[in-house]
C-alpha positions in Angstrom: 0.0 0.0 0.0 1.4 3.4 -1.0 2.4 6.0 1.7 -0.2 8.5 0.5 -3.0 5.9 0.7 -1.9 5.0 4.3 -1.9 8.7 5.2 -5.4 9.1 3.9 -6.5 6.2 6.2 -4.7 7.8 9.1 -6.6 11.1 8.5 -9.9 9.2 8.5 -8.9 8.0 11.9 -7.9 11.5 13.0 -11.3 12.9 12.3 -12.9 10.6 14.8 -11.3 12.7 17.5 -13.3 15.8 16.8 -14.6 17.3 20.0 -12.6 14.8 22.2 -9.1 16.2 22.2 -9.7 19.3 24.3 -7.3 22.0 23.0 -5.0 19.4 21.4 -4.9 18.6 17.7 -6.7 15.6 16.1 -4.2 13.0 15.1 -4.5 9.5 13.5 -1.9 6.8 13.4 -1.4 3.3 11.7 1.3 0.7 12.4 2.5 -1.7 9.7 4.6 -4.8 9.7 5.4 -6.9 6.7 3.1 -4.5 4.7 0.1 -5.4 6.9 -1.7 -3.1 9.2 -1.2 -4.3 12.7 -2.5 -1.4 14.8 -4.7 1.7 14.5 -5.3 4.6 16.8 -6.4 8.2 17.1 -6.3 10.8 19.9 -9.6 10.0 21.6 -9.5 11.7 25.0 -8.0 14.9 26.3 -5.3 14.0 28.8 -5.3 10.4 27.5 -2.8 8.5 25.2 -2.0 10.1 21.8 -2.8 8.5 18.5 0.7 6.8 18.2 0.4 5.2 21.6 -3.1 4.0 20.9 -1.9 2.4 17.7 0.9 0.7 19.6 -1.5 -0.5 22.3 -3.9 -1.8 19.6 -1.2 -4.0 18.1 0.1 -5.2 21.4 -3.4 -6.1 22.7 -3.6 -8.5 19.7 -0.3 -10.1 20.8 1.7 -8.5 18.0 5.2 -7.1 18.7 5.7 -3.6 17.3 9.5 -3.9 17.2 10.8 -3.1 13.7 7.4 -1.8 12.6 6.6 1.3 10.5 4.5 4.1 12.0 2.3 6.3 9.8 1.0 9.4 11.7 -0.8 12.5 10.4 1.2 14.8 12.7 4.8 14.9 13.9 5.1 13.0 17.2 5.3 15.2 20.3 8.6 15.4 22.2 7.9 17.8 25.1 7.0 17.0 28.7 4.7 19.8 29.6 1.5 17.7 29.4 -0.2 14.8 31.1 1.2 12.1 28.9 4.9 11.1 28.2 6.5 12.2 24.9 5.4 10.0 22.0 9.0 10.1 20.6 10.3 8.3 23.7 7.7 5.6 23.4 8.4 5.1 19.7 12.1 4.9 20.4 11.7 2.5 23.3 9.4 0.2 21.4 11.9 -0.3 18.6 9.9 1.2 15.8 12.3 1.6 12.8 10.5 3.9 10.4 8.0 6.8 10.7 6.0 8.4 8.0 4.6 11.8 9.1 2.1 14.0 7.3 2.7 17.4 8.8 4.9 19.4 11.2 3.4 20.1 14.6 3.2 24.0 14.8 3.1 23.9 18.6 6.2 26.1 19.5 7.3 23.3 21.9 7.6 20.9 19.0 8.0 22.4 15.4 10.4 19.8 14.1 12.0 18.8 17.4 10.1 15.5 17.4 11.4 14.5 14.0 14.9 15.6 15.0 14.8 13.4 18.1 13.7 10.3 16.1 16.5 10.8 13.6 19.0 11.1 16.4 17.9 7.6 17.5 18.5 6.2 14.0 14.8 6.0 13.1 14.1 6.7 9.5 11.6 9.5 9.0 9.8 10.3 5.7 7.6 13.4 5.1 4.4 12.5 3.2 3.3 16.1 2.6 -0.2 16.4 4.0 0.3 19.8 5.7 -2.7 21.4 4.0 -4.9 18.6 5.1 -3.7 18.8 8.6 -4.0 22.6 8.7 -7.6 22.3 7.5 -8.4 19.6 10.0 -6.8 21.3 12.9 -7.5 24.9 12.0 -9.0 25.5 15.5 -5.8 24.2 17.2 -3.7 26.4 15.0 -5.8 29.5 15.6 -5.7 28.9 19.4 -1.9 28.4 19.2 -1.4 31.6 17.3 -4.1 34.0 18.7 -5.7 32.2 21.8 -9.1 32.3 20.0 -11.1 29.5 18.3 -11.6 29.3 14.6 -14.9 31.0 13.7 -17.1 30.6 10.6 -20.1 32.9 10.1 -22.8 31.2 8.0 -26.1 32.6 6.8 -28.7 32.0 4.0 -30.3 35.0 2.3 -32.4 36.0 -0.7 -30.9 37.9 -3.7 -32.2 41.1 -2.1 -30.4 40.3 1.1 -33.4 39.1 3.2 -32.8 36.5 5.9 -36.3 36.2 7.3 -39.9 36.5 6.1 -41.9 38.6 8.6 -45.1 37.5 7.0 -44.5 33.8 6.8 -44.5 31.0 9.4 -41.6 29.4 7.7 -38.0 30.6 8.6 -36.5 28.6 5.7 -35.2 30.4 2.7 -33.1 27.8 1.0 -34.3 24.6 -0.7 -33.7 21.0 0.6 -30.3 20.7 -1.2 -29.1 23.9 0.4 -30.4 22.9 3.8 -28.6 19.5 3.5 -25.3 21.2 2.5 -25.6 23.7 5.3 -26.2 20.9 7.8 -23.2 19.0 6.5 -20.9 21.8 7.5 -21.8 21.1 11.2 -19.8 17.9 11.1 -16.6 20.0 10.9 -17.2 22.1 14.0 -16.9 21.6 17.8 -19.8 24.0 18.4 -22.7 25.9 16.9 -23.5 29.3 18.2 -26.9 31.1 18.1 -28.8 33.7 20.0 -31.7 33.0 22.3 -34.2 34.4 19.9 -33.3 31.6 17.5 -33.9 29.0 20.3 -37.3 30.6 21.2 -38.5 31.1 17.6 -37.2 27.9 15.9 -36.4 25.5 18.7 -33.6 24.0 16.6 -31.7 20.8 17.4 -28.4 22.2 16.3 -27.1 18.8 15.3 -25.4 17.2 12.3 -27.8 14.9 10.6 -25.8 13.5 7.8 -24.3 10.0 7.2 -21.3 8.6 8.9 -20.2 7.0 12.1 -23.2 6.5 14.3 -21.1 7.6 17.3 -20.0 10.8 15.5 -19.4 13.6 17.9 -22.3 16.2 17.9 -21.3 19.9 18.1 -22.0 21.6 21.3 -24.8 24.2 21.2 -23.7 27.6 22.3 -26.4 30.1 23.2 -26.0 33.9 23.9 -28.8 34.5 26.4 -28.3 37.6 28.5 -31.5 37.2 30.5 -31.7 33.3 30.5 -34.9 33.0 28.5 -33.9 29.6 27.1 -36.9 27.3 27.6 -36.3 24.3 29.8 -37.9 22.0 27.2 -35.7 23.2 24.3 -34.5 20.5 21.9 -30.9 21.5 22.6 -31.4 20.6 26.2 -33.4 17.4 25.6 -30.7 16.1 23.3 -28.1 16.4 26.0 -25.3 17.6 23.8 -23.8 19.6 26.7 -25.0 23.1 25.7 -23.1 26.2 26.9 -25.3 29.2 27.7 -23.7 32.6 28.2 -25.7 35.0 30.3 -25.4 38.2 32.3 -27.4 36.8 35.2 -26.0 35.2 38.3 -24.9 31.6 37.9 -26.8 30.9 41.2 -30.2 32.2 40.0 -33.1 29.8 40.0 -33.1 29.5 36.2 -29.3 28.9 36.1 -29.7 26.1 38.6 -32.5 24.5 36.7 -30.6 24.7 33.4 -27.4 23.3 35.0 -29.4 20.4 36.5 -30.5 19.6 33.0 -26.9 19.3 31.7 -26.2 22.9 30.6 -23.0 24.8 31.3 -23.9 28.3 32.5 -21.3 31.0 32.1 -21.8 34.5 33.4 -20.1 37.3 31.6 -20.2 41.1 32.1 -20.9 41.5 28.4 -21.7 39.0 25.6 -19.4 40.7 23.1 -18.1 38.1 20.5 -14.4 38.3 21.5 -15.3 38.0 25.2 -17.4 34.9 24.5 -14.7 33.3 22.2 -12.0 33.7 24.9 -14.3 31.9 27.3 -15.0 29.1 24.8 -11.2 28.4 24.6 -11.2 27.9 28.4 -14.0 25.3 27.8 -12.0 23.4 25.2 -13.9 24.6 22.1 -11.6 24.9 19.1 -14.0 25.7 16.3 -17.3 27.7 16.2 -20.0 27.8 13.5 -22.1 30.9 14.0 -25.6 30.3 12.8 -27.4 33.1 14.6 -29.9 35.5 13.1 -29.3 39.1 12.0 -28.2 40.5 15.4 -25.8 37.7 16.1 -24.4 37.8 12.6 -24.0 41.6 12.7 -22.3 41.6 16.1 -19.7 39.0 14.9 -19.2 40.8 11.6 -18.6 44.1 13.3 -16.2 42.5 15.8 -14.1 41.2 13.0 -13.5 37.9 14.7 -14.6 35.6 11.9 -12.0 33.6 9.9 -14.5 32.5 7.3 -17.8 33.7 5.9 -20.2 31.4 4.1 -23.2 33.0 2.3 -25.9 31.0 0.6 -27.8 33.2 -1.9 -31.3 31.7 -2.7 -32.6 32.6 -6.1 -35.6 34.5 -4.8 -36.5 38.2 -4.0 -38.5 38.8 -0.9 -39.2 42.5 -1.1 -40.7 44.5 1.8 -41.9 41.3 3.6 -38.3 40.4 4.5 -35.9 41.3 7.2 -32.6 42.5 5.8 -29.2 40.9 6.7 -27.8 44.4 7.5 -30.6 45.7 9.7 -28.4 45.6 12.8 -25.3 47.1 11.1 -25.0 50.7 12.2 -22.3 51.7 9.6 -20.9 50.6 6.2 -18.8 47.5 6.6 -16.1 46.5 4.1 -15.4 42.8 4.2 -11.6 42.3 4.3 -11.7 38.8 2.9 -11.4 37.2 -0.5 -13.8 34.9 -2.3 -12.3 31.4 -2.2 -15.2 29.3 -3.5 -18.4 29.7 -5.5 -20.6 26.7 -5.9 -24.2 26.1 -7.1 -26.2 24.1 -4.6 -29.9 23.4 -5.5 -31.5 26.8 -6.3 -28.8 28.6 -4.2 -25.3 29.8 -4.8 -22.8 29.3 -2.0 -20.0 31.9 -1.7 -17.1 31.4 0.7 -14.9 34.3 1.9 -11.7 33.8 3.8 -8.7 35.9 4.8 
């Protein structure tokens, strides 16, 4: 099996760690001996063994010695001790692994090539199978936190050709067709969390879940709600589904409503203000790496004005709504020039998706 094909398999494993690694990157690893896969692993728990160690354990539990084996890992093995687990480089060396294929350099300042250097100094052959772009995309939240101490943020919204995001005269809040809605929902599989305002919870009672195909045990994104007065209904779907919602509020964490919500599995965080940057800093403390902002006009506008978004995804539905609609910019108090470039245009159903990135 070719190195690139093995690396693809390792990345499939890595993606299983979404939402499970805390502030650490998602990593997948495969062990080979005599051209046969003898062990697989991914980083599946914050503070637990890394992908390389899990792959070694997987092989040894089958009674297979890993001495002389080849390791394929999506990320350079760690070599520093400032964490709960021992350096993966030491374990690789001690187990007698003779060759390591790695897909990307670990941009953690404590690593950045030092792991590979240590392996080479122990006469382990290392081969770079360039998958840096794949890793940077998969671990964009980890990279953003490493560089700016903030999670990666995508703003997503669907609108008509005349810029309307809601029909004030209709019971339906949907603007896009079924294909657009499916594509929009598929985005959720790539994020740790989905952020909305309390008005969306009250008006639509959304599930805020990924409903596509894949592993039945796929991690569901955490619902994030900006709710200054704690108006989130106790019977909301996000609470019933028990996906560990985080609710930001200005009210006391010891108020009766806070206690009730906490007893139902919510994390209640009191902040003096619910400005986007303040919220995002708090999310990092709660191990959230990536945020998909799906709020209505006011939430969208506040994040847009704060300039904290890394990516903007707009779905333009091929309809005009006229004066029955609510405009996307109704909460913008000034002209706003988007300092991002169009990186993708794609037709989806009766909508056109446009992606803007820095």
